[in-house]
N, C-alpha and C positions, 0 to 999 in steps of 0.2 A: 487954749488947751493947757491942762495942768499936768503935774507929775503923776497924778493918779491913773493916767492912761496905762502905765506899765505895771500897775498893781492889779492883780486879779481880784474878783469878788470872792466871797467865801465859797460859793457854790463852785466856781471855776477852780479855785485852789483845792478844794476837797475832792473834786473830780480827778485832778492830776496827782493827788497825794499818793495813791497806790503805786503809780509809776515812779514818783520821786523816791519813795521808800525802797522799791525794788531795785532802783538804779544805784542805790548807795549814796545818792547826792546829799550834800549837806543842806538839809531843809532849813536850817536857821539862816542860810544865806538868801533865802527867798524873800523878796520885798514884802509880800503879803504876810508871811509868817512873822516878820519883824514888827509889823504894825497891828496885827489882829490878835487880841487876847483870846477870843473864842477859838480860833484855829490852833493857837498854842496850847490851850487847855485840851482841845480834841486830841492833838498829837500826844500830849502827856497821858491822857486816858488810854489811847491805843497802845502806847509803850507799856503801861501798867498791865493791860490785858495780855499783851504778847508775853511779858515776863511771867505772868501767872500761868499761861498756857505752857510755857517751857518747863515750869516746875511740875505741872500735872503730867506732862508727857516727856520725860527726859530722854535725850538721845542715848541710846545704848549701842556701844560699839560691838560688832560681832567679834567672836574670837578669831585669832589669826589663822587658825587651821580650817575655818569654815569653807573657803573656796576649794581647798584640797578635798574635804569631805564631799562637797557637791560634785566635784569632778570624778571622784571615785565612785560615787553613787550613780552617776550617769554612765560610767564605763561598765558597770555591773547590772544594768537593766536588761531584762530579757530581750533578745533579738539584736543587741548591740554588739559590734565587733570588739574583741578584746585586744 
């Protein structure tokens, strides 16, 4: 038996990749990632796509008074107690 038993195939690594990304794990610590140029290139492409998506749809913080306005609006709906 060789050391390769603890290294995932590309298909196995790529199947686990969404969970690794979501968990915040340091993907560069993964043995497969360290040895596979194709999967490193795939992750680089995914990071480029994610950054482009963030630029297309920037996060907009709502104004501080938004919840107050929502609460006031709910209090003044027909049939609601004041």
